[in-house]
Steps between C-alpha positions, in 0.01 A plus 500: 500500500215320677276709724485316832277575797631378836256446789648454848247395762466536875661262745708666772869429541476142376307635202786733415734203515268301273503785246879512506530126438244502218651801324855370536397172336313681221802714421740206523287288266400764244752782526215749550579766762191577714623858536408546134131415550270740317283535809542366852192452720573457870273418792622512861824298508502513120493880506833508681653254256367705212655813647839325529484397135407851388793662681729257318574226754563180305330169573842350574555765767149449639579130537840577651347739751242243611739204513784688668742483207717791378330754278651643184680834529200666335260332739709595803500862388123500462426329831743728682266791428226348716461621854487287812157343539327547833326234707176431312389241757427753778159668523522876542147622428198503733267204522173562313180308451329408171443795269160640408439465124582818307221670303679412173495132589136511607408654163683221318325236706162663438538541124707196404573261787614228257790728395646514852727203564433332836872477579548871424200584719652295781838667450366853539274404793747343741659726764793695349841349560731656758836456324608799292624403152733800511729295727624327184367722221737780602796271435358390165439863401872570518545228239209576269510882523216752450439445127286222352700271266482581130437131422140403578442384856145449630450442872162369617328623815151516650349836597358485851202732459336305215683161482598567136820377342729789406802444276772746600731601217217490247363820347173499695663457843610756761863605483753373751853362521587133453584428866167642617320298233678181610411578861133545408494181295663312789286643784355170621151567645498484878880501524641804320344844523335605169710741295370847416542630144346833396272497802359147460614179662617183322585148604628170365406433136471134593166586662366520144713226342830338582611557138279763325615365163180618333619864506697405186198392297502813283877506442661411166730222620645188341512311829408536866714318757339459843682403819239417765645394838167479685314262268580140414624319191288249315526163670618637836289367791232717661495419872489703820416864571788645299405297197140622520638852453717378213193349335327839518800685355533241225133546409541880488809465284315263269234768445771753417680268260175431317437875471845544348443208263168649384693819422735297279796502739728201549566412861745277686445457874744383766344383828657308790512123464435273797875487560524879484217539749664260744812717500300825519306393809192677636666823619555728201712735713753232600829660400697187594338305215573750225825349369355149484181625334695686230716198423201262500296727269800533268535122473125443452475770232795362305326161494179660377682694229634178355165468316600793277217733599731802507761403245389783271314703764187460287351177632126428463278613787538284810253533787544395861 
């Protein structure tokens, strides 16, 4: 059986919908079930999708949940375990100013400033967010439980005190439960309050990279599939403020894909087309767009798969 790595990038609610559409098309076209991935890497929105896959929620049920269609009996039973999510739009914490750099971060900047990513530095420097992730993480925890999945799930975060990427679920990371890890990976700087794990604070893994695909460079895999909602497909126009961000995320992803290729890994990347981006809009937290985004991404991905790149799940490396 092929060893497949699945990378699910950041992107808010519309990013989750994009993932669902891409994965549904991949399974429909190839017969490969994303739940069987050898390793799943999730960042921010992708961490939640990865958690759903690892507890056994099928891609068909993920699509059904997003598009408002009936779930399977198995899917209904799984989702029924989740608690009622609180209002994650209401600030509950005190207002704070910009944070003084921690001694750990100052040491990194003094000894190797080129190793500190500017976007990560910005993420840990902005005033902490005032919305507690526990408003929704508590509901997710009832679904995911206290134990980490036996199948490999890596959730990417950024540690506040030194701006380093930390991959929760990997052997060198602090121990926590999946819902707390998803909350940390999704703690958008300046909006959500950083999440404390073993006495240190963590925030959105997207502050390091929207995809973090390069964490797989030392893994023995036959193929890496990347779903990247925040970048842009080849040939899609780059215009406006939102597209400037997409250009940056595409460039970061390109660096990661090249690192994987140098390690001998085959990679296939799915990024939003111009049509996908038009449906997604500029607000990644627009819940009203989720059904349309999932359906649009599904249609776009099926068209892309017509070139045969995943027919045997061992296609040659394909960069962004």
